[in-house]
MARBA-308609 format. One record per residue (C-alpha): chain; residue number from 1; residue in three letters; x, y, z. Coordinates in Angstrom, 3 decimals, padded with zeros to 6 digits. Layout:
<rs>
+-------+-----+------+----------+----------+----------+
! kette !  nr ! rest !       c1 !       c2 !       c3 !
+-------+-----+------+----------+----------+----------+
!     A ! NUM !  ALA !        X !        Y !        Z !
...
+-------+-----+------+----------+----------+----------+
</rs>
This chain:
<rs>
+-------+-----+------+----------+----------+----------+
! kette !  nr ! rest !       c1 !       c2 !       c3 !
+-------+-----+------+----------+----------+----------+
!     A !   1 !  UNK ! -135.837 ! -158.754 !  016.387 !
!     A !   2 !  UNK ! -133.524 ! -155.916 !  015.947 !
!     A !   3 !  UNK ! -131.024 ! -154.885 !  012.999 !
!     A !   4 !  UNK ! -128.242 ! -156.701 !  014.977 !
!     A !   5 !  UNK ! -129.628 ! -159.816 !  015.137 !
!     A !   6 !  UNK ! -128.973 ! -160.205 !  011.359 !
!     A !   7 !  UNK ! -124.626 ! -159.165 !  011.885 !
!     A !   8 !  UNK ! -121.636 ! -161.196 !  012.855 !
!     A !   9 !  UNK ! -118.630 ! -159.245 !  013.563 !
!     A !  10 !  UNK ! -116.181 ! -157.422 !  011.429 !
!     A !  11 !  UNK ! -113.493 ! -159.834 !  011.875 !
!     A !  12 !  UNK ! -115.722 ! -163.434 !  011.739 !
!     A !  13 !  UNK ! -117.241 ! -161.985 !  008.512 !
!     A !  14 !  UNK ! -113.833 ! -161.075 !  007.231 !
!     A !  15 !  UNK ! -112.114 ! -164.042 !  008.084 !
!     A !  16 !  UNK ! -115.245 ! -166.308 !  006.784 !
!     A !  17 !  UNK ! -115.330 ! -164.775 !  003.249 !
!     A !  18 !  UNK ! -111.341 ! -164.806 !  002.786 !
!     A !  19 !  UNK ! -110.473 ! -168.125 !  004.424 !
!     A !  20 !  UNK ! -109.340 ! -170.644 !  002.081 !
!     A !  21 !  UNK ! -110.378 ! -173.550 !  004.243 !
!     A !  22 !  UNK ! -113.183 ! -174.054 !  006.461 !
!     A !  23 !  UNK ! -113.510 ! -171.773 !  009.492 !
!     A !  24 !  UNK ! -114.430 ! -172.386 !  013.157 !
!     A !  25 !  UNK ! -116.563 ! -170.203 !  014.859 !
!     A !  26 !  UNK ! -116.266 ! -170.864 !  018.860 !
!     A !  27 !  UNK ! -118.343 ! -169.338 !  021.468 !
!     A !  28 !  UNK ! -116.226 ! -168.316 !  024.003 !
!     A !  29 !  UNK ! -118.025 ! -169.482 !  027.395 !
!     A !  30 !  UNK ! -117.389 ! -173.299 !  026.475 !
!     A !  31 !  UNK ! -114.401 ! -175.727 !  025.106 !
!     A !  32 !  UNK ! -115.211 ! -178.795 !  023.171 !
!     A !  33 !  UNK ! -112.691 ! -181.414 !  022.381 !
!     A !  34 !  UNK ! -114.695 ! -183.324 !  020.374 !
!     A !  35 !  UNK ! -118.114 ! -182.812 !  018.127 !
!     A !  36 !  UNK ! -120.298 ! -185.795 !  018.709 !
!     A !  37 !  UNK ! -124.082 ! -184.469 !  017.740 !
!     A !  38 !  UNK ! -123.331 ! -182.470 !  014.370 !
!     A !  39 !  UNK ! -126.485 ! -180.799 !  012.465 !
!     A !  40 !  UNK ! -125.434 ! -180.296 !  009.263 !
!     A !  41 !  UNK ! -128.742 ! -178.058 !  007.553 !
!     A !  42 !  UNK ! -128.392 ! -178.269 !  003.709 !
!     A !  43 !  UNK ! -130.874 ! -177.316 !  000.348 !
!     A !  44 !  UNK ! -130.844 ! -181.313 ! -001.252 !
!     A !  45 !  UNK ! -129.836 ! -180.111 ! -004.451 !
!     A !  46 !  UNK ! -126.817 ! -178.407 ! -003.901 !
!     A !  47 !  UNK ! -125.777 ! -180.970 ! -001.237 !
!     A !  48 !  UNK ! -121.695 ! -182.056 ! -001.958 !
!     A !  49 !  UNK ! -119.765 ! -184.855 ! -000.679 !
!     A !  50 !  UNK ! -116.937 ! -182.635 ! -000.679 !
!     A !  51 !  UNK ! -118.538 ! -180.668 !  002.340 !
!     A !  52 !  UNK ! -118.736 ! -184.323 !  004.279 !
!     A !  53 !  UNK ! -115.043 ! -184.801 !  003.650 !
!     A !  54 !  UNK ! -114.556 ! -182.292 !  005.793 !
!     A !  55 !  UNK ! -116.794 ! -183.514 !  009.006 !
!     A !  56 !  UNK ! -115.229 ! -186.362 !  008.586 !
!     A !  57 !  UNK ! -111.743 ! -185.005 !  008.548 !
!     A !  58 !  UNK ! -112.923 ! -182.662 !  011.829 !
!     A !  59 !  UNK ! -114.261 ! -185.824 !  013.534 !
!     A !  60 !  UNK ! -111.219 ! -188.289 !  012.745 !
!     A !  61 !  UNK ! -110.240 ! -188.211 !  015.909 !
!     A !  62 !  UNK ! -112.982 ! -188.471 !  018.137 !
!     A !  63 !  UNK ! -113.461 ! -191.199 !  020.629 !
!     A !  64 !  UNK ! -116.725 ! -192.195 !  020.050 !
!     A !  65 !  UNK ! -119.398 ! -192.091 !  017.533 !
!     A !  66 !  UNK ! -120.400 ! -188.975 !  015.714 !
!     A !  67 !  UNK ! -124.099 ! -188.633 !  015.220 !
!     A !  68 !  UNK ! -124.308 ! -186.251 !  011.919 !
!     A !  69 !  UNK ! -128.202 ! -184.933 !  011.423 !
!     A !  70 !  UNK ! -128.396 ! -183.690 !  008.065 !
!     A !  71 !  UNK ! -131.412 ! -181.185 !  008.234 !
!     A !  72 !  UNK ! -132.918 ! -180.821 !  004.625 !
!     A !  73 !  UNK ! -134.430 ! -176.859 !  005.194 !
!     A !  74 !  UNK ! -136.572 ! -175.772 !  001.907 !
!     A !  75 !  UNK ! -138.928 ! -172.961 !  002.504 !
!     A !  76 !  UNK ! -142.315 ! -173.698 !  001.385 !
!     A !  77 !  UNK ! -142.870 ! -177.306 ! -000.008 !
!     A !  78 !  UNK ! -140.654 ! -179.932 ! -001.727 !
!     A !  79 !  UNK ! -141.814 ! -182.999 ! -002.236 !
!     A !  80 !  UNK ! -138.861 ! -184.630 ! -003.673 !
!     A !  81 !  UNK ! -136.759 ! -183.581 ! -000.744 !
!     A !  82 !  UNK ! -136.739 ! -186.310 !  001.232 !
!     A !  83 !  UNK ! -135.840 ! -188.600 ! -001.574 !
!     A !  84 !  UNK ! -132.559 ! -186.416 ! -002.379 !
!     A !  85 !  UNK ! -131.845 ! -186.401 !  001.044 !
!     A !  86 !  UNK ! -132.091 ! -190.113 !  001.382 !
!     A !  87 !  UNK ! -129.844 ! -191.163 ! -001.864 !
!     A !  88 !  UNK ! -127.320 ! -189.123 ! -000.630 !
!     A !  89 !  UNK ! -127.523 ! -190.175 !  003.019 !
!     A !  90 !  UNK ! -127.232 ! -194.045 !  001.461 !
!     A !  91 !  UNK ! -124.466 ! -192.857 ! -000.662 !
!     A !  92 !  UNK ! -122.192 ! -191.245 !  002.301 !
!     A !  93 !  UNK ! -122.974 ! -194.607 !  004.485 !
!     A !  94 !  UNK ! -121.584 ! -196.625 !  001.674 !
!     A !  95 !  UNK ! -118.517 ! -194.316 !  001.205 !
!     A !  96 !  UNK ! -117.926 ! -193.533 !  005.525 !
!     A !  97 !  UNK ! -116.702 ! -195.706 !  008.267 !
!     A !  98 !  UNK ! -120.538 ! -196.892 !  009.446 !
!     A !  99 !  UNK ! -118.648 ! -196.826 !  012.784 !
!     A ! 100 !  UNK ! -117.934 ! -193.888 !  013.115 !
!     A ! 101 !  UNK ! -121.141 ! -192.057 !  011.790 !
!     A ! 102 !  UNK ! -124.744 ! -192.720 !  012.846 !
!     A ! 103 !  UNK ! -126.225 ! -190.715 !  009.944 !
!     A ! 104 !  UNK ! -130.058 ! -189.342 !  009.601 !
!     A ! 105 !  UNK ! -132.076 ! -186.917 !  008.166 !
!     A ! 106 !  UNK ! -135.153 ! -185.231 !  008.201 !
!     A ! 107 !  UNK ! -136.843 ! -182.530 !  006.566 !
!     A ! 108 !  UNK ! -137.663 ! -179.026 !  007.544 !
!     A ! 109 !  UNK ! -140.605 ! -176.392 !  006.286 !
!     A ! 110 !  UNK ! -139.899 ! -172.618 !  007.292 !
!     A ! 111 !  UNK ! -140.076 ! -170.087 !  006.147 !
!     A ! 112 !  UNK ! -137.541 ! -168.570 !  008.779 !
!     A ! 113 !  UNK ! -134.406 ! -171.190 !  008.176 !
!     A ! 114 !  UNK ! -132.105 ! -169.489 !  011.125 !
!     A ! 115 !  UNK ! -134.807 ! -170.174 !  013.701 !
!     A ! 116 !  UNK ! -135.910 ! -173.478 !  012.752 !
!     A ! 117 !  UNK ! -131.955 ! -174.448 !  012.338 !
!     A ! 118 !  UNK ! -131.160 ! -172.544 !  016.152 !
!     A ! 119 !  UNK ! -134.708 ! -174.892 !  017.475 !
!     A ! 120 !  UNK ! -133.419 ! -178.165 !  016.233 !
!     A ! 121 !  UNK ! -129.897 ! -177.481 !  017.258 !
!     A ! 122 !  UNK ! -131.279 ! -176.957 !  020.708 !
!     A ! 123 !  UNK ! -133.667 ! -179.931 !  020.815 !
!     A ! 124 !  UNK ! -131.021 ! -182.747 !  019.472 !
!     A ! 125 !  UNK ! -128.416 ! -180.878 !  022.012 !
!     A ! 126 !  UNK ! -126.093 ! -180.143 !  019.139 !
!     A ! 127 !  UNK ! -122.739 ! -179.547 !  019.801 !
!     A ! 128 !  UNK ! -121.657 ! -178.327 !  016.250 !
!     A ! 129 !  UNK ! -123.615 ! -176.904 !  013.395 !
!     A ! 130 !  UNK ! -122.449 ! -176.785 !  009.989 !
!     A ! 131 !  UNK ! -123.445 ! -174.099 !  007.677 !
!     A ! 132 !  UNK ! -122.912 ! -174.057 !  003.763 !
!     A ! 133 !  UNK ! -123.335 ! -171.323 !  000.866 !
!     A ! 134 !  UNK ! -126.498 ! -173.425 ! -000.181 !
!     A ! 135 !  UNK ! -128.106 ! -172.562 !  003.187 !
!     A ! 136 !  UNK ! -129.060 ! -168.744 !  001.720 !
!     A ! 137 !  UNK ! -130.667 ! -168.674 ! -001.790 !
!     A ! 138 !  UNK ! -129.301 ! -166.939 ! -003.722 !
!     A ! 139 !  UNK ! -125.661 ! -168.015 ! -003.755 !
!     A ! 140 !  UNK ! -123.071 ! -165.716 ! -003.471 !
!     A ! 141 !  UNK ! -119.197 ! -165.767 ! -002.880 !
!     A ! 142 !  UNK ! -118.607 ! -162.330 ! -001.716 !
!     A ! 143 !  UNK ! -121.436 ! -162.249 !  000.711 !
!     A ! 144 !  UNK ! -123.003 ! -164.306 !  003.673 !
!     A ! 145 !  UNK ! -126.204 ! -163.961 !  003.773 !
!     A ! 146 !  UNK ! -128.939 ! -163.618 !  006.446 !
!     A ! 147 !  UNK ! -129.601 ! -167.184 !  007.701 !
!     A ! 148 !  UNK ! -126.291 ! -168.037 !  008.049 !
!     A ! 149 !  UNK ! -125.775 ! -164.301 !  009.911 !
!     A ! 150 !  UNK ! -128.230 ! -165.550 !  012.132 !
!     A ! 151 !  UNK ! -127.233 ! -168.514 !  013.100 !
!     A ! 152 !  UNK ! -123.830 ! -167.453 !  013.262 !
!     A ! 153 !  UNK ! -124.537 ! -164.750 !  015.669 !
!     A ! 154 !  UNK ! -127.551 ! -166.757 !  017.780 !
!     A ! 155 !  UNK ! -125.771 ! -170.192 !  018.208 !
!     A ! 156 !  UNK ! -125.099 ! -171.656 !  021.438 !
!     A ! 157 !  UNK ! -122.264 ! -174.144 !  020.182 !
!     A ! 158 !  UNK ! -119.632 ! -173.748 !  017.241 !
!     A ! 159 !  UNK ! -120.391 ! -173.209 !  013.936 !
!     A ! 160 !  UNK ! -118.004 ! -174.946 !  010.995 !
!     A ! 161 !  UNK ! -118.184 ! -172.199 !  008.240 !
!     A ! 162 !  UNK ! -118.051 ! -173.889 !  004.647 !
!     A ! 163 !  UNK ! -119.082 ! -171.001 !  002.525 !
!     A ! 164 !  UNK ! -116.502 ! -170.880 !  000.086 !
!     A ! 165 !  UNK ! -117.220 ! -172.184 ! -003.331 !
!     A ! 166 !  UNK ! -114.058 ! -174.485 ! -003.130 !
!     A ! 167 !  UNK ! -116.075 ! -176.902 ! -000.843 !
!     A ! 168 !  UNK ! -119.341 ! -177.310 ! -002.724 !
+-------+-----+------+----------+----------+----------+
</rs>
């Protein structure tokens, strides 16, 4: 893997870091009118319902049901990850339209979070990957971490970036 695998374009980087709203990065080779299979890798302790609100707004005009896959990403071992995510999913199901969303969760243990997310995106045929500031630790509001950069750089689908602290 070369050093370019970790870098996104300077315009995309500048936009993500300075935008006062979520940024949707769309690969030029395809077009999407709806997002029906969404992969959202999260660190369970940093997941916020405000992040979920952005996804709901993005999909509010969908004509079909949306599948949201929350993917707990934790390098190494963390026994209570599924428990934390399960509680979050239960709260989200109460709060949001059950007819509009199927919410599922899974847990991944990998030291290479970016590669795991990209593989999982391909496996579920996701049409949107959502990344948030908590994906890369330590979190820094002036830096897009290496996992996020690699996901943006190599994703075959649009990536919704929620890296600003105002969404957390």
